[in-house]
Wavefront OBJ file of the C-alpha trace (Angstrom):
o trace
v -28.632 -29.302 60.199
v -27.490 -32.065 58.074
v -24.088 -33.638 58.809
v -23.459 -36.060 55.872
v -24.657 -37.070 52.593
v -26.204 -39.883 54.109
v -28.853 -37.556 55.618
v -30.203 -36.849 52.052
v -33.103 -38.895 50.647
v -32.099 -40.895 47.445
v -35.021 -40.662 45.022
v -35.810 -42.131 41.448
v -38.066 -39.202 40.050
v -40.231 -40.257 37.267
v -41.644 -37.486 35.094
v -44.137 -39.756 33.495
v -42.919 -39.388 29.846
v -40.006 -41.818 29.935
v -37.664 -39.533 31.547
v -36.474 -40.318 35.181
v -33.545 -38.962 37.467
v -31.644 -40.311 40.281
v -31.525 -37.535 42.744
v -30.704 -36.716 46.555
v -32.571 -34.144 48.282
v -32.524 -32.589 51.791
v -32.762 -29.291 53.652
v -35.291 -26.520 54.154
v -35.518 -22.966 52.462
v -35.145 -21.793 48.937
v -34.395 -24.547 46.338
v -30.914 -25.058 45.187
v -30.136 -27.345 42.175
v -26.610 -28.618 41.871
v -25.442 -30.187 38.679
v -22.210 -32.516 38.352
v -19.593 -33.099 35.626
v -18.095 -35.702 33.684
v -17.216 -38.613 34.228
v -19.019 -38.235 37.470
v -22.451 -38.325 39.200
v -24.396 -36.035 41.750
v -21.995 -37.763 44.355
v -19.426 -34.905 43.807
v -21.396 -32.797 46.154
v -21.269 -35.129 49.041
v -18.571 -32.858 50.969
v -20.453 -29.613 50.029
v -24.226 -30.180 49.924
v -24.807 -30.992 53.580
v -23.628 -27.434 54.790
v -25.748 -25.796 52.136
v -28.783 -27.903 53.255
v -28.775 -25.781 56.523
v -30.391 -22.864 54.567
v -31.603 -24.433 51.343
v -33.610 -27.336 49.920
v -30.757 -28.972 48.113
v -31.594 -30.992 45.077
v -28.584 -33.089 43.590
v -29.668 -35.034 40.342
v -27.691 -37.098 38.018
v -27.951 -35.035 34.777
v -29.333 -36.587 31.635
v -27.247 -39.575 30.602
v -25.285 -39.722 33.552
v -25.250 -41.988 36.853
v -28.494 -43.615 36.979
v -30.531 -41.123 35.097
v -32.531 -41.700 31.783
v -30.096 -42.376 28.906
v -31.287 -41.415 25.500
v -29.650 -43.339 22.684
v -27.169 -41.793 20.314
v -28.588 -39.847 17.393
v -27.419 -38.198 14.087
v -28.245 -34.673 15.459
v -27.204 -35.250 19.080
v -30.237 -33.197 20.095
v -31.108 -35.109 23.283
v -27.641 -34.199 24.700
v -27.831 -30.575 23.548
v -27.205 -28.179 26.641
v -30.622 -26.781 25.735
v -32.348 -30.314 25.827
v -30.456 -31.232 29.093
v -31.379 -27.871 30.735
v -34.984 -28.449 29.686
v -34.746 -31.764 31.448
v -33.842 -29.931 34.656
v -36.629 -27.592 34.278
v -39.077 -30.484 33.931
v -37.565 -31.966 37.076
v -38.020 -28.945 39.072
v -41.620 -28.533 37.496
v -42.173 -32.285 38.663
v -41.219 -31.093 42.265
v -43.475 -28.146 42.114
v -40.862 -25.643 42.386
v -40.829 -22.324 40.444
v -37.415 -20.417 40.759
v -34.073 -21.948 41.937
v -30.537 -21.034 42.729
v -28.327 -23.146 40.450
v -24.835 -24.511 40.835
v -22.930 -26.407 38.083
v -19.421 -27.972 37.776
v -17.855 -28.956 34.384
v -20.640 -30.354 32.062
v -23.127 -29.478 34.615
v -22.175 -25.946 34.590
v -22.682 -25.726 30.731
v -26.193 -27.074 31.369
v -26.726 -24.472 33.998
v -25.332 -21.715 31.655
v -27.853 -22.604 28.932
v -30.739 -23.096 31.466
v -30.030 -19.462 32.778
v -30.188 -18.232 29.146
v -33.200 -20.038 27.976
v -35.215 -19.873 31.317
v -34.162 -16.667 32.987
v -37.246 -16.536 35.023
v -36.544 -19.812 36.664
v -32.962 -19.040 38.121
v -32.266 -16.596 40.987
v -28.686 -17.054 41.114
v -25.896 -18.920 39.350
v -22.762 -20.299 40.204
v -20.375 -21.831 37.480
v -17.397 -24.054 38.713
v -14.337 -24.403 36.473
v -15.430 -23.491 32.985
v -15.573 -20.760 30.422
v -18.440 -20.830 27.742
v -18.295 -23.861 25.372
v -17.990 -21.451 22.384
v -14.876 -19.604 23.897
v -13.151 -22.832 24.181
v -13.539 -23.805 20.621
v -12.837 -20.252 19.325
v -9.663 -19.999 21.546
v -8.412 -23.474 20.659
v -4.594 -23.793 20.542
v -1.995 -26.445 21.245
v -2.375 -25.817 24.911
v -6.150 -26.494 24.849
v -5.971 -29.296 22.512
v -3.459 -31.078 24.526
v -5.159 -30.420 27.953
v -8.695 -31.072 26.685
v -7.826 -33.771 24.097
v -10.914 -35.711 25.347
v -13.191 -33.069 23.785
v -12.054 -34.050 20.239
v -11.928 -37.951 20.898
v -15.264 -38.047 22.581
v -16.851 -36.254 19.782
v -15.820 -38.656 17.048
v -18.687 -40.502 15.387
v -20.612 -43.160 17.160
v -19.531 -45.989 18.138
v -15.860 -45.481 17.672
v -15.015 -43.714 20.970
v -17.611 -45.835 22.873
v -15.914 -49.095 21.616
v -12.403 -48.009 22.787
v -13.622 -46.848 26.270
v -15.643 -50.060 26.809
v -12.452 -52.230 26.340
v -11.572 -50.935 29.981
v -14.154 -48.321 31.056
v -12.761 -48.494 34.761
v -9.372 -47.602 33.613
v -10.418 -44.855 31.291
v -12.209 -43.320 34.162
v -9.148 -43.271 36.105
v -7.105 -41.961 33.384
v -9.653 -39.084 32.613
v -9.649 -37.998 36.258
v -5.871 -38.073 36.402
v -5.644 -35.894 33.408
v -5.968 -32.937 35.860
v -2.978 -34.279 37.708
v -5.563 -34.723 40.692
v -4.442 -37.650 43.086
v -7.142 -40.279 42.998
v -7.218 -39.887 46.740
v -9.275 -36.659 46.616
v -12.175 -39.025 45.572
v -13.664 -40.512 48.524
v -14.308 -44.359 48.349
v -18.156 -44.115 48.215
v -17.958 -41.505 45.523
v -15.370 -43.392 43.280
v -17.412 -46.375 43.571
v -20.620 -44.502 42.363
v -18.611 -43.034 39.445
v -17.223 -46.575 38.669
v -20.684 -48.263 38.717
v -21.829 -45.545 36.279
v -19.181 -46.054 33.771
v -19.680 -49.695 33.867
v -22.941 -49.162 31.977
v -22.175 -48.946 28.215
v -25.287 -46.523 27.907
v -23.556 -44.047 30.099
v -20.486 -44.235 27.869
v -22.769 -43.382 24.868
v -24.343 -40.423 26.900
v -20.984 -39.091 27.553
v -19.924 -39.194 23.909
v -23.132 -37.788 22.785
v -22.688 -34.889 25.301
v -19.345 -33.986 23.548
v -20.708 -34.634 20.115
v -23.465 -32.092 21.004
v -20.953 -29.533 22.235
v -19.042 -29.654 18.901
v -22.152 -29.210 16.808
v -25.783 -28.289 17.927
v -24.518 -26.438 21.078
v -22.155 -24.191 19.074
v -25.194 -23.393 16.917
v -27.290 -22.367 19.981
v -24.345 -20.553 21.462
v -23.701 -18.524 18.261
v -27.489 -17.548 18.033
v -27.595 -16.476 21.718
v -24.576 -14.306 21.324
v -25.645 -12.803 17.993
v -29.024 -11.956 19.644
v -27.353 -10.346 22.590
v -28.766 -12.908 25.226
v -26.781 -12.916 28.619
v -27.219 -14.270 31.857
v -29.596 -11.868 33.656
v -29.107 -13.087 37.453
v -26.157 -12.670 39.858
v -23.436 -15.074 38.816
v -20.512 -16.577 40.746
v -17.587 -18.033 38.777
v -15.153 -20.179 40.804
v -12.147 -22.094 39.175
v -8.976 -24.154 40.534
v -5.864 -22.139 40.749
v -4.036 -25.362 39.889
v -6.390 -26.395 36.978
v -6.471 -25.909 33.403
v -8.941 -23.275 33.111
v -6.983 -21.003 35.508
v -3.767 -21.837 33.570
v -5.320 -21.225 30.019
v -7.632 -18.390 30.763
v -8.698 -15.165 32.678
v -12.171 -16.559 33.441
v -13.903 -13.424 34.933
v -12.688 -11.345 31.867
v -14.287 -13.906 29.719
v -17.570 -14.396 31.632
v -18.116 -10.411 31.648
v -19.078 -10.613 28.017
v -21.838 -13.232 28.768
v -23.409 -11.686 31.915
v -25.695 -8.820 32.279
v -26.217 -9.308 36.058
v -23.665 -8.896 38.695
v -20.636 -11.013 38.191
v -18.041 -12.016 40.830
v -15.638 -14.875 41.314
v -12.137 -16.200 42.237
v -9.661 -18.948 41.982
v -9.540 -21.633 44.859
v -6.419 -23.340 45.928
v -7.081 -26.651 44.190
v -7.445 -28.269 40.848
v -10.341 -29.021 38.627
v -12.429 -31.032 41.161
v -13.429 -28.123 43.388
v -16.030 -29.706 45.468
v -13.882 -32.696 46.341
v -10.503 -31.080 46.440
v -11.381 -28.055 48.444
v -14.965 -28.637 49.914
v -14.676 -26.245 52.737
v -13.576 -23.250 50.561
v -16.019 -24.413 48.007
v -18.738 -24.599 50.411
v -18.046 -21.273 52.070
v -17.847 -19.459 48.701
v -21.153 -20.888 47.681
v -22.859 -20.206 50.799
v -21.788 -16.509 51.026
v -22.793 -15.974 47.393
v -26.148 -17.846 47.733
v -26.980 -16.116 51.223
v -26.250 -12.645 49.672
v -23.191 -11.893 51.946
l 1 2 3 4 5 6 7 8 9 10 11 12 13 14 15 16 17 18 19 20 21 22 23 24 25 26 27 28 29 30 31 32 33 34 35 36 37 38 39 40 41 42 43 44 45 46 47 48 49 50 51 52 53 54 55 56 57 58 59 60 61 62 63 64 65 66 67 68 69 70 71 72 73 74 75 76 77 78 79 80 81 82 83 84 85 86 87 88 89 90 91 92 93 94 95 96 97 98 99 100 101 102 103 104 105 106 107 108 109 110 111 112 113 114 115 116 117 118 119 120 121 122 123 124 125 126 127 128 129 130 131 132 133 134 135 136 137 138 139 140 141 142 143 144 145 146 147 148 149 150 151 152 153 154 155 156 157 158 159 160 161 162 163 164 165 166 167 168 169 170 171 172 173 174 175 176 177 178 179 180 181 182 183 184 185 186 187 188 189 190 191 192 193 194 195 196 197 198 199 200 201 202 203 204 205 206 207 208 209 210 211 212 213 214 215 216 217 218 219 220 221 222 223 224 225 226 227 228 229 230 231 232 233 234 235 236 237 238 239 240 241 242 243 244 245 246 247 248 249 250 251 252 253 254 255 256 257 258 259 260 261 262 263 264 265 266 267 268 269 270 271 272 273 274 275 276 277 278 279 280 281 282 283 284 285 286 287 288 289 290 291 292 293 294 295 296 297 298
């Protein structure tokens, strides 16, 4: 049984078409892909993934543009950072690894990629766990003063290239700390190796472009895709678990399960955990136990 993240094998997986992904893998059993959020890397899973590797083959990649994975440049249509394209990148990654169907866990931006992957490729996802989000379209349609203040970065990062990038790159390390502290989470919850990985990533200006493009896509092409899916009646078909932090903004602003019921055709379950936004780093034992119970069918 794996004891630490150091037991995982670190890869650079090249797909042969210019796309490449940094990922850690370990374990035996059915494939489990875990997708991180912003402004972090796959290292968010370092306290949770080892326990899951006792039952699953765990794959933790840096999602498109983040960490040390490939970083498409900014574009007028932001299509490379649409959640559809980022989900297709994950499908290409598991194809590269020779994997058919996966269990899928996502946090924050990674959960938005996971949501789109489950909609667009339902045959590839056996189970889905979404951590601390509601659907992107619901955020925008429910925008009020509380959301705008709590999620101000959604509107700042979505401003035209290169304005937000230039401001962030004046002191990207300070911005990383300020962005993380926005959740009123003590920086002590981030282990030193994890924070060092996040800081290395944000020091690369191409990562900052990717982050901004991710949010530009969310405010444009992602909404087009979300509206089309909702109009067509497309819903998540597989069993879905929703977890959120009781002290986080999602729990404070919304009733997450009530919202997700409209987007799920399969079994839906979930609960709040006693933490803020960064579930896997603030409450790793509780997060790991909830995921393991769900993924194991208990």
